[in-house]
All heavy atoms as a GROMACS GRO file, in nm:
protein
  546
    1MET      N    1   0.085  -0.117   0.000
    1MET     CA    2   0.000   0.000   0.000
    1MET      C    3   0.090   0.124   0.000
    1MET      O    4   0.190   0.128   0.069
    1MET     CB    5  -0.090  -0.001   0.124
    1MET     CG    6  -0.176   0.122   0.137
    1MET     SD    7  -0.274   0.130   0.291
    1MET     CE    8  -0.376  -0.013   0.275
    2LYS      N    9   0.050   0.221  -0.079
    2LYS     CA   10   0.123   0.348  -0.085
    2LYS      C   11   0.025   0.459  -0.051
    2LYS      O   12  -0.085   0.463  -0.103
    2LYS     CB   13   0.178   0.368  -0.226
    2LYS     CG   14   0.265   0.491  -0.242
    2LYS     CD   15   0.307   0.509  -0.385
    2LYS     CE   16   0.453   0.474  -0.399
    2LYS     NZ   17   0.504   0.504  -0.534
    3LYS      N   18   0.066   0.547   0.040
    3LYS     CA   19  -0.021   0.655   0.084
    3LYS      C   20   0.057   0.785   0.098
    3LYS      O   21   0.173   0.784   0.137
    3LYS     CB   22  -0.079   0.617   0.220
    3LYS     CG   23  -0.225   0.648   0.237
    3LYS     CD   24  -0.272   0.600   0.372
    3LYS     CE   25  -0.419   0.568   0.364
    3LYS     NZ   26  -0.474   0.523   0.489
    4THR      N   27  -0.010   0.896   0.065
    4THR     CA   28   0.050   1.027   0.084
    4THR      C   29  -0.005   1.086   0.214
    4THR      O   30  -0.126   1.091   0.234
    4THR     CB   31   0.016   1.120  -0.034
    4THR    OG1   32   0.068   1.060  -0.154
    4THR    CG2   33   0.077   1.257  -0.016
    5ILE      N   34   0.086   1.127   0.300
    5ILE     CA   35   0.050   1.180   0.431
    5ILE      C   36   0.098   1.324   0.440
    5ILE      O   37   0.213   1.354   0.408
    5ILE     CB   38   0.116   1.094   0.542
    5ILE    CG1   39   0.056   0.953   0.541
    5ILE    CG2   40   0.098   1.155   0.678
    5ILE    CD1   41   0.152   0.846   0.510
    6LYS      N   42   0.009   1.413   0.483
    6LYS     CA   43   0.046   1.554   0.500
    6LYS      C   44   0.127   1.573   0.627
    6LYS      O   45   0.097   1.513   0.729
    6LYS     CB   46  -0.080   1.642   0.509
    6LYS     CG   47  -0.161   1.654   0.382
    6LYS     CD   48  -0.091   1.728   0.271
    6LYS     CE   49  -0.085   1.876   0.293
    6LYS     NZ   50  -0.002   1.947   0.195
    7LEU      N   51   0.230   1.656   0.617
    7LEU     CA   52   0.313   1.692   0.732
    7LEU      C   53   0.302   1.843   0.751
    7LEU      O   54   0.376   1.919   0.690
    7LEU     CB   55   0.459   1.651   0.709
    7LEU     CG   56   0.486   1.502   0.686
    7LEU    CD1   57   0.633   1.479   0.657
    7LEU    CD2   58   0.442   1.420   0.806
    8LEU      N   59   0.208   1.885   0.831
    8LEU     CA   60   0.183   2.027   0.851
    8LEU      C   61   0.287   2.089   0.944
    8LEU      O   62   0.327   2.027   1.042
    8LEU     CB   63   0.043   2.048   0.909
    8LEU     CG   64  -0.072   1.986   0.829
    8LEU    CD1   65  -0.204   2.007   0.902
    8LEU    CD2   66  -0.079   2.046   0.690
    9ASP      N   67   0.332   2.209   0.911
    9ASP     CA   68   0.431   2.284   0.990
    9ASP      C   69   0.570   2.224   0.987
    9ASP      O   70   0.647   2.239   1.081
    9ASP     CB   71   0.384   2.303   1.135
    9ASP     CG   72   0.254   2.380   1.144
    9ASP    OD1   73   0.236   2.474   1.063
    9ASP    OD2   74   0.171   2.349   1.230
   10LEU      N   75   0.604   2.156   0.877
   10LEU     CA   76   0.740   2.106   0.858
   10LEU      C   77   0.827   2.228   0.825
   10LEU      O   78   0.800   2.300   0.730
   10LEU     CB   79   0.742   2.005   0.743
   10LEU     CG   80   0.872   1.933   0.713
   10LEU    CD1   81   0.921   1.856   0.835
   10LEU    CD2   82   0.855   1.837   0.596
   11ASP      N   83   0.929   2.253   0.909
   11ASP     CA   84   1.002   2.380   0.904
   11ASP      C   85   1.113   2.391   0.800
   11ASP      O   86   1.140   2.500   0.750
   11ASP     CB   87   1.061   2.414   1.041
   11ASP     CG   88   0.954   2.452   1.140
   11ASP    OD1   89   0.845   2.494   1.097
   11ASP    OD2   90   0.978   2.439   1.261
   12CYS      N   91   1.185   2.281   0.772
   12CYS     CA   92   1.302   2.297   0.685
   12CYS      C   93   1.335   2.166   0.612
   12CYS      O   94   1.289   2.059   0.651
   12CYS     CB   95   1.423   2.343   0.765
   12CYS     SG   96   1.482   2.222   0.885
   13GLY      N   97   1.415   2.179   0.509
   13GLY     CA   98   1.456   2.063   0.430
   13GLY      C   99   1.539   1.965   0.511
   13GLY      O  100   1.530   1.843   0.493
   14HIS      N  101   1.621   2.018   0.604
   14HIS     CA  102   1.702   1.932   0.688
   14HIS      C  103   1.613   1.844   0.777
   14HIS      O  104   1.640   1.725   0.796
   14HIS     CB  105   1.796   2.016   0.774
   14HIS     CG  106   1.882   1.936   0.867
   14HIS    ND1  107   1.982   1.853   0.822
   14HIS    CD2  108   1.881   1.925   1.001
   14HIS    CE1  109   2.040   1.794   0.925
   14HIS    NE2  110   1.979   1.837   1.035
   15CYS      N  111   1.507   1.902   0.830
   15CYS     CA  112   1.412   1.826   0.912
   15CYS      C  113   1.344   1.718   0.828
   15CYS      O  114   1.324   1.606   0.875
   15CYS     CB  115   1.306   1.919   0.970
   15CYS     SG  116   1.374   2.051   1.072
   16ALA      N  117   1.311   1.751   0.705
   16ALA     CA  118   1.250   1.653   0.615
   16ALA      C  119   1.344   1.536   0.591
   16ALA      O  120   1.303   1.420   0.593
   16ALA     CB  121   1.213   1.720   0.482
   17ASP      N  122   1.473   1.565   0.573
   17ASP     CA  123   1.574   1.459   0.554
   17ASP      C  124   1.585   1.371   0.678
   17ASP      O  125   1.595   1.248   0.667
   17ASP     CB  126   1.711   1.519   0.522
   17ASP     CG  127   1.720   1.571   0.380
   17ASP    OD1  128   1.636   1.534   0.296
   17ASP    OD2  129   1.814   1.649   0.354
   18LYS      N  130   1.586   1.434   0.796
   18LYS     CA  131   1.595   1.357   0.920
   18LYS      C  132   1.476   1.263   0.934
   18LYS      O  133   1.492   1.147   0.971
   18LYS     CB  134   1.602   1.450   1.042
   18LYS     CG  135   1.735   1.520   1.058
   18LYS     CD  136   1.753   1.581   1.197
   18LYS     CE  137   1.643   1.679   1.233
   18LYS     NZ  138   1.670   1.753   1.357
   19ILE      N  139   1.357   1.313   0.904
   19ILE     CA  140   1.236   1.232   0.912
   19ILE      C  141   1.243   1.116   0.811
   19ILE      O  142   1.217   1.001   0.845
   19ILE     CB  143   1.109   1.318   0.889
   19ILE    CG1  144   1.089   1.411   1.009
   19ILE    CG2  145   0.987   1.230   0.865
   19ILE    CD1  146   0.982   1.518   0.988
   20GLN      N  147   1.281   1.148   0.689
   20GLN     CA  148   1.289   1.045   0.585
   20GLN      C  149   1.387   0.935   0.624
   20GLN      O  150   1.356   0.816   0.612
   20GLN     CB  151   1.330   1.108   0.452
   20GLN     CG  152   1.338   1.007   0.337
   20GLN     CD  153   1.361   1.075   0.204
   20GLN    OE1  154   1.282   1.159   0.164
   20GLN    NE2  155   1.469   1.040   0.137
   21ASN      N  156   1.504   0.972   0.671
   21ASN     CA  157   1.605   0.873   0.709
   21ASN      C  158   1.561   0.788   0.827
   21ASN      O  159   1.590   0.668   0.832
   21ASN     CB  160   1.739   0.941   0.739
   21ASN     CG  161   1.803   0.996   0.613
   21ASN    OD1  162   1.782   0.946   0.504
   21ASN    ND2  163   1.880   1.102   0.628
   22ALA      N  164   1.490   0.846   0.922
   22ALA     CA  165   1.442   0.771   1.038
   22ALA      C  166   1.330   0.674   0.999
   22ALA      O  167   1.331   0.557   1.039
   22ALA     CB  168   1.392   0.867   1.145
   23VAL      N  169   1.235   0.721   0.918
   23VAL     CA  170   1.121   0.637   0.878
   23VAL      C  171   1.169   0.523   0.789
   23VAL      O  172   1.116   0.411   0.796
   23VAL     CB  173   1.011   0.722   0.810
   23VAL    CG1  174   0.903   0.634   0.750
   23VAL    CG2  175   0.951   0.820   0.910
   24LYS      N  176   1.270   0.549   0.709
   24LYS     CA  177   1.327   0.447   0.619
   24LYS      C  178   1.374   0.324   0.696
   24LYS      O  179   1.373   0.212   0.645
   24LYS     CB  180   1.443   0.508   0.542
   24LYS     CG  181   1.490   0.431   0.421
   24LYS     CD  182   1.609   0.501   0.354
   24LYS     CE  183   1.566   0.632   0.291
   24LYS     NZ  184   1.674   0.699   0.217
   25LYS      N  185   1.416   0.343   0.822
   25LYS     CA  186   1.471   0.234   0.904
   25LYS      C  187   1.365   0.149   0.973
   25LYS      O  188   1.398   0.047   1.034
   25LYS     CB  189   1.566   0.292   1.009
   25LYS     CG  190   1.689   0.356   0.947
   25LYS     CD  191   1.776   0.422   1.052
   25LYS     CE  192   1.891   0.495   0.986
   25LYS     NZ  193   1.967   0.577   1.082
   26ILE      N  194   1.239   0.188   0.966
   26ILE     CA  195   1.131   0.112   1.030
   26ILE      C  196   1.111  -0.020   0.954
   26ILE      O  197   1.106  -0.021   0.830
   26ILE     CB  198   0.998   0.193   1.030
   26ILE    CG1  199   1.013   0.320   1.113
   26ILE    CG2  200   0.883   0.107   1.082
   26ILE    CD1  201   0.894   0.413   1.104
   27ASP      N  202   1.101  -0.129   1.030
   27ASP     CA  203   1.074  -0.259   0.967
   27ASP      C  204   0.943  -0.255   0.890
   27ASP      O  205   0.842  -0.209   0.943
   27ASP     CB  206   1.066  -0.370   1.074
   27ASP     CG  207   1.202  -0.413   1.123
   27ASP    OD1  208   1.302  -0.386   1.053
   27ASP    OD2  209   1.209  -0.474   1.231
   28GLY      N  210   0.945  -0.303   0.767
   28GLY     CA  211   0.824  -0.308   0.686
   28GLY      C  212   0.812  -0.194   0.586
   28GLY      O  213   0.728  -0.200   0.496
   29VAL      N  214   0.894  -0.091   0.599
   29VAL     CA  215   0.887   0.021   0.505
   29VAL      C  216   0.950  -0.022   0.372
   29VAL      O  217   1.066  -0.062   0.368
   29VAL     CB  218   0.959   0.147   0.558
   29VAL    CG1  219   0.968   0.254   0.451
   29VAL    CG2  220   0.885   0.202   0.680
   30THR      N  221   0.869  -0.018   0.265
   30THR     CA  222   0.919  -0.051   0.131
   30THR      C  223   0.991   0.070   0.073
   30THR      O  224   1.099   0.058   0.017
   30THR     CB  225   0.802  -0.092   0.040
   30THR    OG1  226   0.725  -0.192   0.106
   30THR    CG2  227   0.852  -0.145  -0.092
   31SER      N  228   0.927   0.188   0.085
   31SER     CA  229   0.989   0.312   0.041
   31SER      C  230   0.924   0.429   0.113
   31SER      O  231   0.810   0.421   0.158
   31SER     CB  232   0.977   0.330  -0.111
   31SER     OG  233   0.844   0.359  -0.146
   32VAL      N  234   1.001   0.537   0.124
   32VAL     CA  235   0.948   0.659   0.185
   32VAL      C  236   1.016   0.779   0.119
   32VAL      O  237   1.134   0.773   0.085
   32VAL     CB  238   0.970   0.662   0.339
   32VAL    CG1  239   1.116   0.660   0.374
   32VAL    CG2  240   0.900   0.780   0.401
   33SER      N  241   0.938   0.883   0.098
   33SER     CA  242   0.990   1.006   0.041
   33SER      C  243   0.923   1.123   0.112
   33SER      O  244   0.801   1.131   0.116
   33SER     CB  245   0.959   1.010  -0.109
   33SER     OG  246   0.995   1.135  -0.162
   34VAL      N  247   1.004   1.210   0.170
   34VAL     CA  248   0.950   1.328   0.239
   34VAL      C  249   0.982   1.450   0.153
   34VAL      O  250   1.096   1.474   0.117
   34VAL     CB  251   1.011   1.343   0.380
   34VAL    CG1  252   0.958   1.470   0.446
   34VAL    CG2  253   0.979   1.222   0.466
   35ASN      N  254   0.879   1.528   0.120
   35ASN     CA  255   0.893   1.646   0.037
   35ASN      C  256   0.866   1.769   0.124
   35ASN      O  257   0.753   1.792   0.167
   35ASN     CB  258   0.793   1.638  -0.079
   35ASN     CG  259   0.804   1.756  -0.173
   35ASN    OD1  260   0.806   1.871  -0.130
   35ASN    ND2  261   0.809   1.727  -0.301
   36PHE      N  262   0.972   1.846   0.150
   36PHE     CA  263   0.958   1.964   0.234
   36PHE      C  264   0.866   2.068   0.173
   36PHE      O  265   0.775   2.120   0.238
   36PHE     CB  266   1.096   2.025   0.263
   36PHE     CG  267   1.090   2.164   0.316
   36PHE    CD1  268   1.030   2.191   0.438
   36PHE    CD2  269   1.143   2.270   0.244
   36PHE    CE1  270   1.024   2.320   0.487
   36PHE    CE2  271   1.136   2.399   0.292
   36PHE     CZ  272   1.077   2.425   0.414
   37LEU      N  273   0.888   2.101   0.046
   37LEU     CA  274   0.807   2.205  -0.018
   37LEU      C  275   0.661   2.166  -0.027
   37LEU      O  276   0.572   2.250  -0.010
   37LEU     CB  277   0.862   2.238  -0.158
   37LEU     CG  278   0.999   2.306  -0.159
   37LEU    CD1  279   1.048   2.324  -0.302
   37LEU    CD2  280   0.995   2.439  -0.088
   38GLY      N  281   0.634   2.039  -0.053
   38GLY     CA  282   0.496   1.992  -0.061
   38GLY      C  283   0.436   1.959   0.074
   38GLY      O  284   0.317   1.931   0.085
   39GLN      N  285   0.520   1.964   0.180
   39GLN     CA  286   0.475   1.932   0.316
   39GLN      C  287   0.405   1.796   0.319
   39GLN      O  288   0.296   1.782   0.374
   39GLN     CB  289   0.381   2.041   0.369
   39GLN     CG  290   0.442   2.178   0.375
   39GLN     CD  291   0.491   2.214   0.513
   39GLN    OE1  292   0.420   2.200   0.610
   39GLN    NE2  293   0.613   2.260   0.521
   40LYS      N  294   0.471   1.695   0.257
   40LYS     CA  295   0.407   1.563   0.253
   40LYS      C  296   0.511   1.452   0.258
   40LYS      O  297   0.630   1.473   0.232
   40LYS     CB  298   0.321   1.547   0.129
   40LYS     CG  299   0.400   1.548  -0.001
   40LYS     CD  300   0.309   1.540  -0.122
   40LYS     CE  301   0.392   1.546  -0.250
   40LYS     NZ  302   0.309   1.538  -0.368
   41MET      N  303   0.463   1.334   0.294
   41MET     CA  304   0.544   1.214   0.296
   41MET      C  305   0.468   1.107   0.220
   41MET      O  306   0.349   1.085   0.244
   41MET     CB  307   0.567   1.169   0.441
   41MET     CG  308   0.635   1.035   0.454
   41MET     SD  309   0.674   0.990   0.626
   41MET     CE  310   0.511   0.960   0.695
   42VAL      N  311   0.537   1.041   0.126
   42VAL     CA  312   0.478   0.928   0.055
   42VAL      C  313   0.538   0.804   0.119
   42VAL      O  314   0.659   0.783   0.115
   42VAL     CB  315   0.506   0.934  -0.097
   42VAL    CG1  316   0.447   0.812  -0.166
   42VAL    CG2  317   0.451   1.062  -0.157
   43LEU      N  318   0.452   0.722   0.179
   43LEU     CA  319   0.494   0.605   0.253
   43LEU      C  320   0.439   0.480   0.186
   43LEU      O  321   0.321   0.475   0.153
   43LEU     CB  322   0.442   0.615   0.397
   43LEU     CG  323   0.476   0.501   0.493
   43LEU    CD1  324   0.627   0.491   0.515
   43LEU    CD2  325   0.406   0.523   0.626
   44GLU      N  326   0.527   0.382   0.168
   44GLU     CA  327   0.485   0.255   0.110
   44GLU      C  328   0.528   0.141   0.200
   44GLU      O  329   0.644   0.136   0.244
   44GLU     CB  330   0.547   0.238  -0.029
   44GLU     CG  331   0.492   0.119  -0.104
   44GLU     CD  332   0.540   0.112  -0.249
   44GLU    OE1  333   0.617   0.200  -0.292
   44GLU    OE2  334   0.502   0.016  -0.316
   45ALA      N  335   0.432   0.052   0.230
   45ALA     CA  336   0.457  -0.064   0.315
   45ALA      C  337   0.354  -0.172   0.278
   45ALA      O  338   0.251  -0.140   0.218
   45ALA     CB  339   0.444  -0.027   0.462
   46PRO      N  340   0.381  -0.298   0.313
   46PRO     CA  341   0.283  -0.403   0.284
   46PRO      C  342   0.148  -0.373   0.349
   46PRO      O  343   0.143  -0.318   0.460
   46PRO     CB  344   0.346  -0.530   0.346
   46PRO     CG  345   0.493  -0.499   0.352
   46PRO     CD  346   0.502  -0.349   0.374
   47ASP      N  347   0.040  -0.410   0.281
   47ASP     CA  348  -0.095  -0.380   0.330
   47ASP      C  349  -0.118  -0.425   0.474
   47ASP      O  350  -0.175  -0.352   0.554
   47ASP     CB  351  -0.201  -0.446   0.240
   47ASP     CG  352  -0.208  -0.381   0.102
   47ASP    OD1  353  -0.134  -0.284   0.078
   47ASP    OD2  354  -0.287  -0.430   0.019
   48ASP      N  355  -0.072  -0.547   0.506
   48ASP     CA  356  -0.099  -0.602   0.639
   48ASP      C  357  -0.016  -0.536   0.750
   48ASP      O  358  -0.046  -0.550   0.867
   48ASP     CB  359  -0.078  -0.754   0.641
   48ASP     CG  360   0.065  -0.794   0.603
   48ASP    OD1  361   0.133  -0.717   0.532
   48ASP    OD2  362   0.107  -0.903   0.646
   49GLN      N  363   0.087  -0.460   0.713
   49GLN     CA  364   0.173  -0.394   0.811
   49GLN      C  365   0.156  -0.242   0.810
   49GLN      O  366   0.213  -0.174   0.896
   49GLN     CB  367   0.321  -0.424   0.782
   49GLN     CG  368   0.360  -0.568   0.801
   49GLN     CD  369   0.508  -0.588   0.767
   49GLN    OE1  370   0.555  -0.543   0.664
   49GLN    NE2  371   0.580  -0.652   0.856
   50PHE      N  372   0.080  -0.190   0.716
   50PHE     CA  373   0.079  -0.046   0.694
   50PHE      C  374   0.039   0.034   0.818
   50PHE      O  375   0.105   0.132   0.852
   50PHE     CB  376  -0.011  -0.008   0.575
   50PHE     CG  377   0.008   0.134   0.533
   50PHE    CD1  378   0.110   0.168   0.445
   50PHE    CD2  379  -0.070   0.236   0.585
   50PHE    CE1  380   0.132   0.300   0.408
   50PHE    CE2  381  -0.049   0.368   0.548
   50PHE     CZ  382   0.052   0.400   0.460
   51ASP      N  383  -0.068  -0.006   0.885
   51ASP     CA  384  -0.115   0.070   1.001
   51ASP      C  385  -0.010   0.075   1.112
   51ASP      O  386   0.011   0.179   1.175
   51ASP     CB  387  -0.247   0.013   1.054
   51ASP     CG  388  -0.362   0.038   0.958
   51ASP    OD1  389  -0.353   0.132   0.876
   51ASP    OD2  390  -0.462  -0.036   0.964
   52ALA      N  391   0.057  -0.038   1.136
   52ALA     CA  392   0.162  -0.043   1.240
   52ALA      C  393   0.281   0.044   1.200
   52ALA      O  394   0.337   0.116   1.283
   52ALA     CB  395   0.205  -0.187   1.263
   53VAL      N  396   0.319   0.038   1.072
   53VAL     CA  397   0.431   0.119   1.022
   53VAL      C  398   0.397   0.267   1.034
   53VAL      O  399   0.479   0.348   1.080
   53VAL     CB  400   0.464   0.081   0.875
   53VAL    CG1  401   0.558   0.184   0.812
   53VAL    CG2  402   0.525  -0.058   0.868
   54LEU      N  403   0.276   0.305   0.997
   54LEU     CA  404   0.234   0.445   1.006
   54LEU      C  405   0.233   0.493   1.151
   54LEU      O  406   0.279   0.604   1.180
   54LEU     CB  407   0.096   0.465   0.943
   54LEU     CG  408   0.041   0.607   0.944
   54LEU    CD1  409   0.136   0.704   0.874
   54LEU    CD2  410  -0.096   0.612   0.880
   55ALA      N  411   0.186   0.411   1.242
   55ALA     CA  412   0.185   0.448   1.384
   55ALA      C  413   0.327   0.471   1.435
   55ALA      O  414   0.354   0.569   1.506
   55ALA     CB  415   0.115   0.340   1.466
   56GLU      N  416   0.419   0.384   1.396
   56GLU     CA  417   0.558   0.399   1.438
   56GLU      C  418   0.621   0.523   1.375
   56GLU      O  419   0.696   0.596   1.439
   56GLU     CB  420   0.638   0.274   1.401
   56GLU     CG  421   0.774   0.269   1.467
   56GLU     CD  422   0.846   0.136   1.450
   56GLU    OE1  423   0.781   0.034   1.423
   56GLU    OE2  424   0.969   0.138   1.463
   57ALA      N  425   0.585   0.550   1.248
   57ALA     CA  426   0.636   0.669   1.178
   57ALA      C  427   0.588   0.796   1.248
   57ALA      O  428   0.665   0.890   1.268
   57ALA     CB  429   0.592   0.668   1.033
   58LYS      N  430   0.461   0.798   1.289
   58LYS     CA  431   0.406   0.915   1.359
   58LYS      C  432   0.482   0.941   1.489
   58LYS      O  433   0.514   1.056   1.522
   58LYS     CB  434   0.257   0.895   1.390
   58LYS     CG  435   0.166   0.910   1.271
   58LYS     CD  436   0.022   0.887   1.314
   58LYS     CE  437  -0.074   0.903   1.200
   58LYS     NZ  438  -0.214   0.883   1.242
   59THR      N  439   0.512   0.834   1.562
   59THR     CA  440   0.586   0.847   1.688
   59THR      C  441   0.725   0.903   1.663
   59THR      O  442   0.770   0.995   1.734
   59THR     CB  443   0.596   0.709   1.757
   59THR    OG1  444   0.463   0.660   1.781
   59THR    CG2  445   0.669   0.719   1.889
   60LEU      N  446   0.793   0.851   1.560
   60LEU     CA  447   0.927   0.900   1.526
   60LEU      C  448   0.924   1.047   1.486
   60LEU      O  449   1.011   1.124   1.527
   60LEU     CB  450   0.983   0.818   1.409
   60LEU     CG  451   1.067   0.697   1.442
   60LEU    CD1  452   1.107   0.625   1.314
   60LEU    CD2  453   1.189   0.735   1.521
   61ILE      N  454   0.827   1.083   1.405
   61ILE     CA  455   0.817   1.222   1.357
   61ILE      C  456   0.799   1.316   1.476
   61ILE      O  457   0.860   1.423   1.482
   61ILE     CB  458   0.704   1.237   1.253
   61ILE    CG1  459   0.743   1.164   1.124
   61ILE    CG2  460   0.673   1.384   1.226
   61ILE    CD1  461   0.630   1.144   1.026
   62LYS      N  462   0.716   1.277   1.573
   62LYS     CA  463   0.694   1.360   1.693
   62LYS      C  464   0.822   1.376   1.773
   62LYS      O  465   0.846   1.481   1.833
   62LYS     CB  466   0.582   1.302   1.780
   62LYS     CG  467   0.445   1.341   1.736
   62LYS     CD  468   0.423   1.489   1.755
   62LYS     CE  469   0.295   1.537   1.691
   62LYS     NZ  470   0.295   1.678   1.662
   63GLN      N  471   0.905   1.271   1.777
   63GLN     CA  472   1.031   1.279   1.850
   63GLN      C  473   1.130   1.372   1.779
   63GLN      O  474   1.201   1.448   1.843
   63GLN     CB  475   1.094   1.140   1.863
   63GLN     CG  476   1.020   1.049   1.958
   63GLN     CD  477   1.073   0.906   1.955
   63GLN    OE1  478   1.160   0.873   1.875
   63GLN    NE2  479   1.020   0.822   2.041
   64ILE      N  480   1.133   1.366   1.646
   64ILE     CA  481   1.227   1.445   1.568
   64ILE      C  482   1.182   1.591   1.559
   64ILE      O  483   1.260   1.683   1.578
   64ILE     CB  484   1.244   1.385   1.427
   64ILE    CG1  485   1.307   1.246   1.437
   64ILE    CG2  486   1.329   1.476   1.338
   64ILE    CD1  487   1.298   1.165   1.308
   65GLU      N  488   1.055   1.610   1.527
   65GLU     CA  489   0.998   1.745   1.510
   65GLU      C  490   0.864   1.754   1.583
   65GLU      O  491   0.759   1.729   1.523
   65GLU     CB  492   0.976   1.773   1.360
   65GLU     CG  493   1.102   1.812   1.285
   65GLU     CD  494   1.162   1.940   1.339
   65GLU    OE1  495   1.092   2.041   1.354
   65GLU    OE2  496   1.283   1.938   1.369
   66PRO      N  497   0.865   1.792   1.710
   66PRO     CA  498   0.740   1.795   1.789
   66PRO      C  499   0.632   1.887   1.733
   66PRO      O  500   0.514   1.865   1.761
   66PRO     CB  501   0.787   1.843   1.926
   66PRO     CG  502   0.934   1.821   1.929
   66PRO     CD  503   0.981   1.827   1.788
   67ASP      N  504   0.669   1.989   1.654
   67ASP     CA  505   0.570   2.084   1.604
   67ASP      C  506   0.498   2.036   1.478
   67ASP      O  507   0.400   2.098   1.436
   67ASP     CB  508   0.637   2.218   1.572
   67ASP     CG  509   0.691   2.284   1.699
   67ASP    OD1  510   0.640   2.254   1.808
   67ASP    OD2  511   0.784   2.366   1.688
   68VAL      N  512   0.545   1.928   1.418
   68VAL     CA  513   0.484   1.878   1.295
   68VAL      C  514   0.356   1.800   1.328
   68VAL      O  515   0.354   1.717   1.418
   68VAL     CB  516   0.583   1.787   1.216
   68VAL    CG1  517   0.512   1.717   1.100
   68VAL    CG2  518   0.699   1.869   1.166
   69THR      N  519   0.250   1.830   1.253
   69THR     CA  520   0.124   1.759   1.266
   69THR      C  521   0.112   1.661   1.149
   69THR      O  522   0.124   1.702   1.034
   69THR     CB  523   0.004   1.856   1.263
   69THR    OG1  524   0.022   1.951   1.368
   69THR    CG2  525  -0.128   1.783   1.283
   70VAL      N  526   0.090   1.533   1.179
   70VAL     CA  527   0.079   1.429   1.078
   70VAL      C  528  -0.068   1.408   1.046
   70VAL      O  529  -0.146   1.372   1.134
   70VAL     CB  530   0.144   1.297   1.124
   70VAL    CG1  531   0.132   1.190   1.017
   70VAL    CG2  532   0.289   1.319   1.163
   71LYS      N  533  -0.108   1.431   0.920
   71LYS     CA  534  -0.246   1.413   0.876
   71LYS      C  535  -0.251   1.296   0.779
   71LYS      O  536  -0.218   1.311   0.663
   71LYS     CB  537  -0.297   1.539   0.806
   71LYS     CG  538  -0.319   1.655   0.896
   71LYS     CD  539  -0.461   1.661   0.937
   71LYS     CE  540  -0.493   1.797   0.996
   71LYS     NZ  541  -0.629   1.810   1.032
   72ALA      N  542  -0.291   1.180   0.830
   72ALA     CA  543  -0.297   1.060   0.744
   72ALA      C  544  -0.437   1.041   0.690
   72ALA      O  545  -0.532   1.078   0.750
   72ALA     CB  546  -0.253   0.939   0.823
   0.00000   0.00000   0.00000
């Protein structure tokens, strides 16, 4: 499953890179791309693992950038 998730209040390209690199390391992530200008993340993971992967990604994003709001 591939889904585009909005990342509201993402402040900089460096933050986007940090988020992308962290989410990439989650077990089950097939691919991830964080676009700073578009304020979005495209996340791909197997259908049966997607919800768990997304929940873990949200937790990581909050740790890296507490001001970012994740709209899935």
